[in-house]
VEXLUMNU-803827 format. One line per field, with one value per residue (C-alpha): residue in three letters; y, x, z. Coordinates in steps of 0.2 Angstrom, whole numbers. Last residue first. Example, Ala and Ser with C-alpha at 12.3 -4.5 7.8 and 13.67 -1.06 7.14 Angstrom:
# residues 2
res = SER ALA
Y = -5 -22
X = 68 62
Z = 36 39
END
This chain:
# residues 819
res = UNK UNK UNK UNK UNK UNK UNK UNK UNK UNK UNK UNK UNK UNK UNK UNK UNK UNK UNK UNK UNK UNK UNK UNK UNK UNK UNK UNK UNK UNK UNK UNK UNK UNK UNK UNK UNK UNK UNK UNK UNK UNK UNK UNK UNK UNK UNK UNK UNK UNK UNK UNK UNK UNK UNK UNK UNK UNK UNK UNK UNK UNK UNK UNK UNK UNK UNK UNK UNK UNK UNK UNK UNK UNK UNK UNK UNK UNK UNK UNK UNK UNK UNK UNK UNK UNK UNK UNK UNK UNK UNK UNK UNK UNK UNK UNK UNK UNK UNK UNK UNK UNK UNK UNK UNK UNK UNK UNK UNK UNK UNK UNK UNK UNK UNK UNK UNK UNK UNK UNK UNK UNK UNK UNK UNK UNK UNK UNK UNK UNK UNK UNK UNK UNK UNK UNK UNK UNK UNK UNK UNK UNK UNK UNK UNK UNK UNK UNK UNK UNK UNK UNK UNK UNK UNK UNK UNK UNK UNK UNK UNK UNK UNK UNK UNK UNK UNK UNK UNK UNK UNK UNK UNK UNK UNK UNK UNK UNK UNK UNK UNK UNK UNK UNK UNK UNK UNK UNK UNK UNK UNK UNK UNK UNK UNK UNK UNK UNK UNK UNK UNK UNK UNK UNK UNK UNK UNK UNK UNK UNK UNK UNK UNK UNK UNK UNK UNK UNK UNK UNK UNK UNK UNK UNK UNK UNK UNK UNK UNK UNK UNK UNK UNK UNK UNK UNK UNK UNK UNK UNK UNK UNK UNK UNK UNK UNK UNK UNK UNK UNK UNK UNK UNK UNK UNK UNK UNK UNK UNK UNK UNK UNK UNK UNK UNK UNK UNK UNK UNK UNK UNK UNK UNK UNK UNK UNK UNK UNK UNK UNK UNK UNK UNK UNK UNK UNK UNK UNK UNK UNK UNK UNK UNK UNK UNK UNK UNK UNK UNK UNK UNK UNK UNK UNK UNK UNK UNK UNK UNK UNK UNK UNK UNK UNK UNK UNK UNK UNK UNK UNK UNK UNK UNK UNK UNK UNK UNK UNK UNK UNK UNK UNK UNK UNK UNK UNK UNK UNK UNK UNK UNK UNK UNK UNK UNK UNK UNK UNK UNK UNK UNK UNK UNK UNK UNK UNK UNK UNK UNK UNK UNK UNK UNK UNK UNK UNK UNK UNK UNK UNK UNK UNK UNK UNK UNK UNK UNK UNK UNK UNK UNK UNK UNK UNK UNK UNK UNK UNK UNK UNK UNK UNK UNK UNK UNK UNK UNK UNK UNK UNK UNK UNK UNK UNK UNK UNK UNK UNK UNK UNK UNK UNK UNK UNK UNK UNK UNK UNK UNK UNK UNK UNK UNK UNK UNK UNK UNK UNK UNK UNK UNK UNK UNK UNK UNK UNK UNK UNK UNK UNK UNK UNK UNK UNK UNK UNK UNK UNK UNK UNK UNK UNK UNK UNK UNK UNK UNK UNK UNK UNK UNK UNK UNK UNK UNK UNK UNK UNK UNK UNK UNK UNK UNK UNK UNK UNK UNK UNK UNK UNK UNK UNK UNK UNK UNK UNK UNK UNK UNK UNK UNK UNK UNK UNK UNK UNK UNK UNK UNK UNK UNK UNK UNK UNK UNK UNK UNK UNK UNK UNK UNK UNK UNK UNK UNK UNK UNK UNK UNK UNK UNK UNK UNK UNK UNK UNK UNK UNK UNK UNK UNK UNK UNK UNK UNK UNK UNK UNK UNK UNK UNK UNK UNK UNK UNK UNK UNK UNK UNK UNK UNK UNK UNK UNK UNK UNK UNK UNK UNK UNK UNK UNK UNK UNK UNK UNK UNK UNK UNK UNK UNK UNK UNK UNK UNK UNK UNK UNK UNK UNK UNK UNK UNK UNK UNK UNK UNK UNK UNK UNK UNK UNK UNK UNK UNK UNK UNK UNK UNK UNK UNK UNK UNK UNK UNK UNK UNK UNK UNK UNK UNK UNK UNK UNK UNK UNK UNK UNK UNK UNK UNK UNK UNK UNK UNK UNK UNK UNK UNK UNK UNK UNK UNK UNK UNK UNK UNK UNK UNK UNK UNK UNK UNK UNK UNK UNK UNK UNK UNK UNK UNK UNK UNK UNK UNK UNK UNK UNK UNK UNK UNK UNK UNK UNK UNK UNK UNK UNK UNK UNK UNK UNK UNK UNK UNK UNK UNK UNK UNK UNK UNK UNK UNK UNK UNK UNK UNK UNK UNK UNK UNK UNK UNK UNK UNK UNK UNK UNK UNK UNK UNK UNK UNK UNK UNK UNK UNK UNK UNK UNK UNK UNK UNK UNK UNK UNK UNK UNK UNK UNK UNK UNK UNK UNK UNK UNK UNK UNK UNK UNK UNK UNK UNK UNK UNK UNK UNK UNK UNK UNK UNK UNK UNK UNK UNK UNK UNK UNK UNK UNK UNK UNK UNK UNK UNK UNK UNK UNK UNK UNK UNK UNK UNK UNK UNK UNK UNK UNK UNK UNK UNK UNK UNK UNK UNK UNK UNK UNK UNK UNK UNK UNK UNK UNK UNK UNK UNK UNK UNK UNK UNK UNK UNK UNK UNK UNK UNK UNK UNK UNK UNK UNK UNK UNK UNK UNK UNK UNK UNK UNK UNK UNK UNK UNK UNK UNK UNK UNK UNK
Y = 215 204 194 177 173 168 175 188 193 192 202 215 216 219 232 242 244 259 255 242 226 221 203 190 182 180 189 178 178 189 184 191 205 201 217 223 212 217 217 223 235 248 260 246 235 227 209 204 197 178 163 148 137 135 124 121 117 101 92 76 66 56 68 67 48 48 46 38 49 53 52 59 77 85 104 105 101 118 116 127 142 146 160 148 137 139 137 118 117 127 117 101 87 73 82 97 116 129 144 145 156 155 166 152 141 128 110 99 87 96 90 97 104 113 117 123 114 125 115 112 93 88 86 91 87 69 68 62 44 35 22 23 8 -10 -27 -42 -53 -72 -75 -61 -61 -54 -37 -40 -27 -13 -1 -7 -1 -13 -12 -19 -31 -24 -29 -11 -9 -21 -9 6 -1 -10 5 2 14 5 17 32 24 26 44 58 75 72 72 90 94 104 122 139 135 148 147 156 170 179 196 195 179 169 162 144 133 126 124 108 115 127 114 111 113 130 125 114 128 121 119 100 100 107 92 80 90 97 86 91 88 70 66 63 46 39 29 26 35 28 41 36 24 30 36 44 53 59 66 75 82 88 96 106 110 120 137 143 131 132 151 153 140 150 166 160 153 169 178 165 167 186 185 173 184 199 189 184 165 161 142 142 156 147 132 141 151 136 139 122 121 125 117 113 94 87 102 103 84 87 103 95 80 91 101 85 78 95 95 78 83 99 88 76 92 96 113 106 95 77 66 48 48 36 38 25 10 7 12 28 33 29 39 54 52 51 69 76 66 73 91 87 82 99 109 99 102 120 120 106 99 112 118 112 94 81 63 55 36 21 7 6 -10 -13 -27 -31 -36 -55 -55 -62 -69 -81 -89 -82 -72 -88 -86 -67 -56 -51 -60 -57 -38 -36 -47 -35 -20 -27 -25 -12 -11 -6 -18 -36 -47 -64 -73 -70 -81 -73 -79 -97 -91 -87 -71 -65 -49 -48 -42 -57 -69 -81 -74 -57 -66 -77 -62 -57 -42 -34 -25 -7 0 16 21 27 36 41 46 58 67 68 76 89 94 94 106 118 117 119 134 144 157 173 184 177 176 158 155 163 153 137 138 122 111 96 80 62 52 40 22 20 30 19 27 34 52 52 54 69 78 74 81 97 100 98 110 123 123 122 139 145 142 155 169 186 195 179 170 152 147 129 117 102 88 73 58 41 29 16 4 9 3 -2 14 24 16 19 37 39 30 42 57 49 47 64 62 78 78 96 97 110 118 132 140 157 158 165 172 180 187 172 161 142 137 130 115 106 90 86 75 90 85 72 69 53 47 31 27 15 6 -6 -16 -27 -45 -47 -56 -41 -30 -17 1 1 6 21 22 37 34 46 42 54 58 74 72 62 45 42 33 47 59 70 87 95 89 101 116 107 94 76 60 54 37 35 38 46 37 47 39 45 34 37 25 21 21 21 29 41 46 43 47 39 46 39 49 43 54 52 40 21 10 -9 -17 -29 -45 -57 -50 -66 -73 -71 -64 -55 -48 -42 -33 -25 -18 -1 0 -4 8 20 7 17 12 -6 -17 -21 -30 -42 -46 -51 -61 -61 -48 -59 -70 -56 -47 -43 -38 -31 -22 -14 -9 1 -5 1 -3 -22 -26 -38 -29 -12 4 23 37 54 62 51 45 62 62 75 61 54 70 69 51 57 71 59 48 64 69 52 42 26 29 29 12 6 -9 -8 0 -15 -11 -14 4 7 20 23 26 35 37 28 27 12 3 -11 -24 -26 -22 -7 0 17 27 15 23 16 17 9 6 0 7 -4 4 -4 1 13 25 26 9 7 -7 -7 -2 -17 -20 -16 -13 -17 -11 -16 -30 -37 -54 -57 -45 -52 -66 -69 -74 -92 -90 -76 -87 -101 -90 -84 -101 -106 -91 -96 -113 -107 -95 -109 -109 -111 -117 -110 -99 -84 -77 -60 -54 -36 -32 -17 -23 -37 -45 -38 -53 -51 -66 -68 -79 -84 -86 -94 -91 -89 -70 -68 -67 -60 -61 -51 -56 -45 -53 -52 -41 -47 -39 -41 -34 -38 -39 -36 -38 -56 -59 -64 -77 -87 -90 -101 -97 -100 -117 -123 -135
X = 477 482 498 499 514 530 541 552 544 526 531 540 524 513 524 523 537 549 559 569 570 586 591 584 574 591 593 592 608 608 602 611 601 589 579 566 558 541 531 513 509 501 516 528 537 554 553 568 582 581 591 584 577 562 547 543 561 561 549 558 567 561 569 586 586 582 565 560 553 535 526 513 514 497 498 513 501 492 474 469 479 496 498 501 513 529 521 521 538 545 534 544 533 537 545 535 534 522 516 533 539 558 559 564 550 554 558 563 577 593 598 613 603 593 598 585 585 581 571 577 579 566 549 550 568 563 559 541 537 530 516 501 503 503 498 498 482 481 493 505 513 531 536 552 548 544 532 517 526 534 527 538 529 522 532 535 517 519 532 522 506 516 525 520 527 539 554 542 538 556 552 556 557 575 579 573 560 569 574 567 553 547 528 523 510 519 526 520 530 523 537 536 543 526 530 537 553 543 532 514 498 493 499 485 473 456 448 449 435 424 427 421 405 400 388 370 363 369 360 370 369 356 347 358 360 373 385 397 383 383 366 368 384 376 361 373 382 366 360 377 377 361 365 383 388 371 370 388 385 370 379 393 381 373 389 395 379 380 398 394 380 391 404 392 395 407 406 424 421 407 418 432 421 412 409 401 383 378 379 397 399 383 379 397 397 381 388 404 395 384 400 409 394 392 411 411 397 408 424 413 408 426 432 444 452 454 469 474 474 464 448 434 447 442 460 459 442 450 465 455 444 458 464 446 444 460 454 438 446 456 440 432 447 445 427 425 441 437 455 461 465 469 475 480 481 492 492 478 478 478 472 481 469 468 453 440 425 420 433 451 447 443 456 454 469 473 471 488 488 471 476 490 478 467 478 467 451 439 438 444 433 435 440 423 415 404 412 407 389 388 379 385 387 390 405 414 399 400 386 394 410 401 395 413 422 436 448 455 460 471 489 497 512 507 490 499 508 492 484 497 495 476 479 488 474 460 469 473 484 487 476 482 469 466 485 485 469 476 492 501 510 514 518 525 525 540 538 551 564 563 553 559 563 547 537 546 546 527 524 534 524 508 515 519 503 493 499 498 479 477 491 484 489 490 503 504 486 479 479 489 490 497 502 503 513 509 495 477 470 486 494 480 480 499 495 483 494 508 497 492 510 516 531 530 511 506 488 475 483 470 463 455 436 432 414 417 404 393 408 411 427 441 451 468 476 484 479 473 455 451 450 453 455 449 450 439 439 427 426 411 409 391 376 371 370 383 385 404 410 419 419 425 428 429 433 428 435 427 436 452 455 472 466 470 459 463 458 442 425 414 418 412 400 402 411 427 424 408 418 409 409 408 403 404 398 400 391 396 389 401 395 411 407 392 386 375 375 377 377 380 385 389 382 383 369 372 355 347 337 350 365 370 375 357 359 375 369 353 363 376 364 362 381 386 373 385 394 409 422 419 412 397 408 414 397 392 408 410 422 436 434 430 447 452 435 427 443 445 426 429 420 405 394 397 384 369 357 363 363 362 360 362 346 331 340 338 349 339 326 338 336 317 318 330 318 304 315 320 302 296 284 294 301 284 279 262 260 245 256 266 285 295 293 294 304 300 310 306 316 332 343 346 359 356 369 370 388 386 368 360 348 334 322 317 302 298 316 315 321 317 315 320 311 316 331 337 338 341 338 344 341 330 326 314 297 279 270 261 250 240 239 226 218 222 209 213 231 231 220 232 248 239 235 253 259 247 252 270 266 258 272 285 294 313 314 328 315 325 325 326 327 333 330 320 306 302 285 289 299 305 302 310 302 309 300 308 299 315 313 316 306 306 292 294 284 283 278 268 253 253 262 266 280 282 298 306 324 330 344 357 345 347 365 360 370 356 353 339 324
Z = 323 338 336 344 354 345 360 353 337 345 360 349 338 354 360 344 332 330 345 335 344 354 350 361 348 339 322 306 297 281 264 249 241 228 225 237 249 255 271 274 287 275 278 272 284 279 285 296 285 281 286 279 293 282 287 269 266 277 266 265 252 237 224 234 233 215 207 191 177 175 158 147 152 148 151 138 124 126 125 140 135 142 155 170 159 168 185 184 176 191 202 197 203 216 231 231 236 228 238 246 231 232 216 205 211 225 223 238 240 241 258 267 281 268 250 238 221 206 194 176 177 189 181 163 164 165 147 145 140 154 150 161 172 168 173 161 163 161 176 176 159 159 151 141 128 141 133 143 159 171 189 203 214 230 245 250 253 268 275 273 281 294 300 319 331 342 339 344 361 365 368 357 366 370 352 351 337 324 327 328 317 305 303 288 288 273 280 298 301 315 327 332 345 352 370 376 384 395 402 395 404 399 381 379 376 376 359 359 372 358 347 361 360 377 387 392 374 375 391 406 413 426 413 398 381 369 361 347 342 324 325 342 337 321 331 343 329 320 337 338 320 319 327 323 309 301 301 295 281 275 276 266 253 252 249 236 226 226 220 206 200 200 190 176 173 159 163 168 180 188 190 198 209 215 234 239 244 263 280 280 282 274 263 257 252 242 234 229 222 211 205 202 191 182 179 171 158 154 152 140 130 127 133 145 132 134 134 133 114 102 111 114 116 134 139 130 138 155 151 146 161 173 169 171 187 194 189 197 213 213 211 225 237 234 240 252 261 275 276 260 257 243 245 229 230 229 217 204 195 176 164 148 133 132 121 134 126 140 152 153 169 178 192 194 189 202 219 226 224 231 246 249 248 261 275 284 274 288 303 303 313 305 321 328 315 302 286 289 292 274 271 254 245 226 216 211 216 202 192 188 183 171 161 158 165 156 167 170 187 188 188 205 199 182 189 201 186 177 192 194 176 178 193 181 168 181 189 173 180 171 181 197 210 207 209 226 232 226 237 232 244 234 242 240 256 257 253 239 250 265 279 295 289 279 295 302 285 283 301 297 282 291 304 291 282 298 304 286 287 301 301 300 284 276 264 261 259 259 244 250 237 246 236 245 234 239 243 244 260 269 263 269 286 287 283 297 310 306 309 325 331 325 336 346 345 352 355 351 336 336 320 324 319 301 301 318 330 332 335 332 339 327 330 327 331 315 300 289 285 272 253 243 225 217 198 189 172 164 148 147 141 133 141 151 135 133 140 142 159 167 186 196 214 228 246 259 277 283 300 301 309 316 331 343 333 318 311 314 319 329 317 301 306 311 307 317 309 299 283 268 252 236 220 202 188 169 158 140 123 108 92 92 110 120 137 151 168 186 202 220 234 253 265 263 270 272 271 283 283 275 285 294 311 317 334 332 315 324 337 326 314 321 325 307 300 292 282 275 288 284 298 288 276 289 294 276 272 253 252 258 242 231 233 215 208 223 228 211 211 227 242 252 236 239 225 227 238 235 245 246 259 251 258 263 279 286 302 312 315 328 338 338 345 358 363 365 376 386 389 395 385 384 401 409 401 399 388 376 363 361 363 347 342 324 315 297 281 264 248 253 237 227 217 205 200 181 180 192 192 194 205 209 221 238 249 266 272 290 307 322 340 356 372 385 388 370 360 342 329 311 293 290 272 258 267 265 281 297 292 306 314 327 339 356 356 337 341 336 321 314 317 308 293 293 291 278 267 270 264 248 244 246 262 267 284 296 305 311 329 336 354 357 375 382 372 383 376 359 352 334 322 305 291 274 257 242 225 215 213 232 248 265 278 294 309 324 341 357 352 334 320 302 292 273 264 247 242 246 234 248 254 239 242 257 273 285 279 267 271
END
């Protein structure tokens, strides 16, 4: 007899489901000939009652057990086979009985260090209630509608899992934090496990996860490549968070818990393709995308393809935004690097409203952080640069990515065969790990344990040659408005920059760079383009707009424009007519909404996102109104002043900064070039070696003074489309007209940062005094020459009679200007 925490249980991958009138019996087995039995009660299907036989049976003993069950139930039809299945997705209840969701077909889509990864090919929902039992509720109109609604979540599209590898965690976390990763129930609480709610009941009853699979939603693709006679595997994984999940216009921005919409972690893994009994070199790098962490929304409109953007809630101390970045720091370490790609100049302010408010939030948060923990940022208008005939967008983004990689580094390690066998990356179901005390959610606080656990204790065993290992510390966070189209281009550029360094770390290439026209870059682009389309379908309802990729491939412009137009229409149709049901289905699947008798049905309620569209200003006092003026010339928000100190409650002082403070404890990294680098355990940790002169980043940039600070870097012409505190935008823009293979596109080093260089983003919300915009006949503004700036007129200054009343109202009081 075996206990419930036997390691053998973790390898059970095939199951048979039988039924009698009173019970379901699920038989599970593994490759070692061990059979286990799970019993599910059907007499009272309104309650979930499952029990596990603790006996480990042989095949013959299991057959005899089933035979006895059949004989004992002959009077009511005996024991019948229902289906062969590959794991339980979970249990769900609407208004009547419980239903069980099982995987009936699967398809292998790749492997990581020998651990197979599968996607769901077919699933089935099975009522626990016996068909002979009459139940008015079970056949009610609402019950059937809930069942149809649940089917809107198509489990055969983009859901994947692994029996032996913790696919919901990055490779670095699995390698470095394998002890805390071994708790099955804890793993199911991770933000990337979409069936956490569905499995909650059975996990509570059994205190293990033997019978269920943890589903991750997003994207998984693996391809085999070769270079110079060396074979390797390139794997791209996107994990979509279940927090604040939903569709494009119904889930925008941030919620009170600091969770953003369209939250996706992307991991790029490069591994040697070697026999299983050989040591393997492997490298991974993680990046992140997520909606702009502010309270904002857009109403779907049948009359408007681009609905207005509404800042739906004024958070004076940016508490939710702070929580979001604290969570990122706890999950990935520091630095947190923000790449914001939204527009700067618009005829009608939309994106630029968020641009300025986001910059204000970053500035506010950075003021309370020590210099080494401050948020790094680059506000870079991708749309503007793409429209420029001289700009090579991918090459410029590659430069930014290289700078970010020098700050964060990437993971590299040699995995020995013994490490695969000893549970470094595999799931477990030990009951000791399932105590109520071990209830941590997501990956909060895990970065510290990663830091302490690397390298693994037995790293010297096997054929290990002592090559230094590396850790990734920090993450690049990319966003545009939807975090789909422009964001995917930027994420490809980051993956392209990382690929060269990963190939160099594995010894496949001599230099840590790779050209854009290299076949490997093209193969990587195909993966990122497919990922972008998949994520765009999930959130936006159509494939991604891929103008940059199409242009890179030399696709006929007319064909590209036609394709983009059709995708715009498809996205508009789905957002307007289909997303409401899809959002309701997601809320039911995730347990955000749980149906109850006597309670309003989910389709009778307004979406929680729609409620955010209400104009909060109607309930605000005059002193709390959003103090902005929209500038007609460029769409920026020019704040009349900083947030008044009176608006900051004492609550602000108590906001936790645990994530940033704990990250401050991270050991200082010494580069490989340092002659006195100490050994850390058996593996020396290093980042990408800096070697570029600091002037490439800061030396020649023009610093703009603001309130006595000279921290941010603008272009020489004060172009607000590019502002940063970690990369010199003057250097970045200097090569817009250079060819792809120019060496200056790949800076190999990053200099250390001074106090001024680590400072806030105040210059984005410019209080610089500017003359009123000169209006041309077309209504656009222009500044001729470089005359000295004059003091900004007061909002109460008499406005010239040449302008319309609506324009006067807008200038004086900051109200929306209707075109």
